[in-house]
C-alpha positions in Angstrom: -11.2 14.6 -17.4 -11.3 10.8 -16.9 -12.3 9.5 -13.4 -12.8 5.9 -12.3 -16.0 5.8 -10.2 -18.7 3.6 -8.8 -22.3 4.7 -8.9 -23.5 1.7 -7.0 -22.0 -1.0 -4.9 -21.6 -4.5 -6.3 -19.4 -6.6 -8.5 -16.3 -5.3 -10.3 -18.3 -4.2 -13.3 -19.9 -1.4 -11.3 -16.5 0.5 -11.8 -16.8 2.9 -14.8 -14.5 5.5 -16.3 -16.6 8.7 -16.5 -15.9 12.0 -18.2 -16.3 14.6 -15.5 -15.3 18.3 -15.1 -11.9 19.0 -13.7 -12.6 19.8 -10.0 -12.1 23.3 -8.7 -10.1 23.6 -5.5 -11.8 25.5 -2.7 -10.2 27.7 0.0 -7.2 25.9 1.5 -7.2 23.2 -1.2 -4.9 22.4 -4.1 -5.4 20.8 -7.5 -3.2 17.7 -8.1 -2.4 16.7 -11.7 -2.3 12.9 -11.2 0.6 11.0 -12.6 -0.6 7.7 -11.0 -2.4 6.0 -8.2 -2.0 2.4 -7.1 -4.4 -0.4 -6.5 -5.0 -1.4 -2.8 -6.9 -4.6 -1.9 -9.0 -2.6 0.6 -10.7 -0.9 -2.4 -12.5 -4.2 -3.1 -14.3 -3.6 0.2 -15.1 0.0 -0.8 -16.6 -1.2 -4.1 -18.6 -3.9 -2.4 -20.2 -1.5 0.0 -18.5 -2.4 3.3 -18.0 1.3 4.0 -20.8 3.9 4.0 -19.6 6.3 1.3 -21.6 8.9 -0.7 -22.1 7.9 -4.3 -20.9 8.3 -7.0 -17.5 7.7 -5.4 -14.1 8.1 -7.2 -11.7 5.3 -6.3 -8.0 5.7 -5.4 -6.2 6.7 -2.3 -2.5 6.7 -3.2 -1.4 9.6 -5.4 1.7 10.8 -7.1 1.5 13.9 -9.2 2.2 17.6 -9.4 0.8 20.7 -7.7 1.7 23.9 -9.6 4.5 21.9 -11.3 6.0 20.6 -8.0 6.2 16.8 -7.7 4.2 15.4 -4.7 3.1 12.1 -3.2 0.3 11.5 -0.7 -2.8 9.8 0.5 -6.0 11.4 -0.6 -9.6 10.6 -1.7 -10.4 10.2 -5.4 -6.9 9.7 -6.8 -8.1 7.4 -9.7 -8.6 10.3 -12.0 -6.6 12.8 -14.1 -7.0 15.5 -11.5 -7.9 15.5 -7.8 -8.5 18.1 -5.1 -7.1 17.8 -1.6 -5.5 19.8 1.2 -1.7 20.4 1.3 -1.4 18.5 4.6 -2.2 15.3 2.7 0.9 15.6 0.5 4.7 15.6 0.8 7.5 16.2 -1.7 7.9 13.2 -3.9 11.1 11.1 -4.1 13.5 12.3 -6.9 15.4 9.0 -7.4 12.5 7.2 -9.1 10.0 8.1 -11.8 7.2 10.3 -10.3 4.4 7.8 -11.2 6.2 5.0 -9.4 6.0 6.9 -6.1 2.2 6.2 -6.1 2.8 2.8 -4.7 4.5 4.2 -1.6 1.9 5.9 0.7 -0.6 3.4 2.0 1.5 0.2 1.8 4.6 2.0 2.9 3.0 3.7 5.9 1.3 0.4 6.9 4.7 -1.3 6.9 6.4 1.6 8.8 3.8 1.6 11.5 3.8 -2.2 11.8 7.6 -2.3 12.1 8.4 0.7 14.2 5.3 1.8 16.1 3.7 -1.6 16.9 6.4 -4.1 16.5 9.2 -2.0 18.0 11.7 -3.9 15.8 15.3 -3.5 17.0 18.7 -4.8 15.9 19.0 -8.5 16.5 15.3 -9.2 16.6 14.1 -12.2 14.7 11.1 -11.0 12.6 8.6 -13.1 10.6 6.8 -11.3 7.8 3.9 -13.5 7.0 2.7 -12.7 3.5 5.7 -10.8 2.2 4.7 -11.1 -1.5 2.0 -8.4 -1.1 2.5 -4.6 -1.3 2.8 -4.1 2.5 5.0 -7.1 2.9 7.7 -6.0 0.5 8.1 -2.7 2.4 7.9 -4.5 5.8 10.8 -6.8 4.8 12.9 -3.8 3.8 12.1 -1.7 6.9 12.7 -4.6 9.3 16.1 -5.2 7.7 16.8 -1.5 7.9 16.0 -1.7 11.6 18.7 -4.4 12.0 16.5 -7.5 12.2 16.9 -11.0 10.9 13.9 -11.4 8.6 12.1 -14.6 7.7 9.4 -14.1 5.1 6.6 -16.4 3.8 5.9 -16.0 0.1 4.4 -18.0 -2.7 6.8 -19.5 -5.3 6.0 -16.7 -7.8 7.0 -14.0 -5.2 9.9 -15.8 -3.5 12.7 -14.4 -5.7 11.4 -10.8 -5.4 11.1 -11.1 -1.6 14.6 -12.5 -1.3 15.9 -9.6 -3.5 14.2 -7.1 -1.2 16.4 -8.4 1.7 14.7 -11.3 3.4 17.3 -13.6 5.1 15.1 -16.6 4.6 12.0 -17.2 2.4 9.8 -20.1 3.3 6.4 -21.3 2.2 3.2 -20.8 4.2 2.9 -22.6 7.5 6.2 -21.4 9.0 7.6 -22.8 12.2 10.0 -21.5 14.9 10.0 -18.7 17.4 10.2 -15.0 16.5 10.5 -11.8 18.5 8.0 -10.1 16.2 5.4 -11.5 13.8 4.1 -9.2 11.1 0.9 -10.9 9.9 -0.3 -9.8 6.5 -2.6 -12.8 5.6 -5.5 -14.4 7.3 -3.5 -16.9 9.3 -4.2 -16.8 13.0 -1.8 -19.7 13.7 1.2 -17.5 13.3 0.2 -15.6 16.4 1.6 -18.5 18.4 5.0 -18.0 16.9 5.9 -14.6 18.2 6.2 -12.6 21.4 4.8 -9.5 19.6 2.2 -10.0 16.9 1.1 -7.1 14.6 -1.6 -7.9 12.1 -2.9 -6.0 9.1 -5.7 -8.5 8.7 -8.5 -9.4 11.1 -7.6 -12.7 12.7 -8.1 -14.7 15.9 -5.8 -12.1 17.6 -7.9 -9.0 17.2 -5.8 -7.1 19.8 -2.9 -7.3 17.3 -4.9 -5.7 14.5 -4.3 -2.0 13.7 -5.6 0.5 11.2 -3.0 2.5 9.2 -3.2 6.3 9.6 -1.7 9.0 7.4 1.4 10.6 8.9 3.2 13.1 6.7 6.4 12.9 8.8 6.6 9.2 8.3 5.9 9.5 4.6 8.6 12.1 4.3 11.0 9.7 6.1 10.0 6.9 3.6 10.7 9.2 0.7 14.1 9.9 2.2 14.9 6.2 2.4 13.8 5.8 -1.3 16.1 8.6 -2.4 19.0 7.1 -0.4 18.4 3.7 -2.0 17.5 2.0 1.3 14.0 1.2 0.3 13.2 -0.1 -3.2 9.9 0.7 -4.8 8.7 -2.5 -6.5 6.1 -2.0 -9.2 4.8 -5.4 -10.2 2.3 -4.3 -12.9 1.2 -1.1 -14.7 -2.4 -0.5 -15.9 -4.8 2.2 -17.0 -8.0 3.3 -15.3 -10.1 1.1 -17.6 -8.3 -2.0 -16.2 -9.6 -1.4 -12.7 -12.6 -3.9 -12.9 -10.2 -6.7 -14.0 -7.7 -5.8 -11.2 -10.6 -6.1 -8.7 -11.5 -9.5 -10.1 -7.9 -10.6 -9.9 -7.5 -9.3 -6.3 -10.6 -11.3 -5.2 -9.1 -14.4 -6.8 -5.7 -13.8 -5.1 -4.0 -13.3 -8.5 -2.1 -10.0 -7.7 1.5 -9.7 -6.4 3.2 -6.6 -5.0 2.1 -3.1 -5.8 0.1 -2.4 -9.0 0.4 1.0 -10.6 -2.7 2.7 -12.2 -2.1 5.7 -14.5 -4.8 8.0 -15.8 
């Protein structure tokens, strides 16, 4: 099978597509036939060696695929391949209202947004919420979930992302450097100044407000709830680009240059 791996840390060209044996699931494991994974900017740090991982390492966390013919979506290790092995507790039934591959953009970004909005931001009806950096993968879901919670949502986005963010439900779309006061600030870009604009600040990026930063965790109940919102049409899955495994080095280069918008699908 094809598998996108790194054998050493370094620049994007360390990513290679290898031919490797299809993995054999062990006791308590299942074999996933991968329909797609998605690119997450954090994988740049994995490639660069920020995390201490055994090499060679197969990239990819988000996964949509099938197990014994049943469609599933989840958050696993090594999803940038034609097949992957994981435990069943890392998977939930996939949404039926969208193509199976498209569901791969949901787990990491969707769970990050869910936990920002509901667990840490405690967004309620009538809240004024700022989503700072709404043009990214997490931001698009954060806008939709904050609106679902009943908030008035102001979003910052670049000109190329503004129309998409508005279509996802933002009440106002402004450029970077927002002003005003908000009940909750969801900070998705390296901008510590926005911490001064909100009563509650939740950050998915390290900033001058480290207490506001959190690390997303996998929660199957939350992912199942997200799948339900997708099937009901409450949450839209926005796929900005579609690529193959061989395009991953270029996606890493573009991510480092700030040239990616939304969620990018990668199919094996």
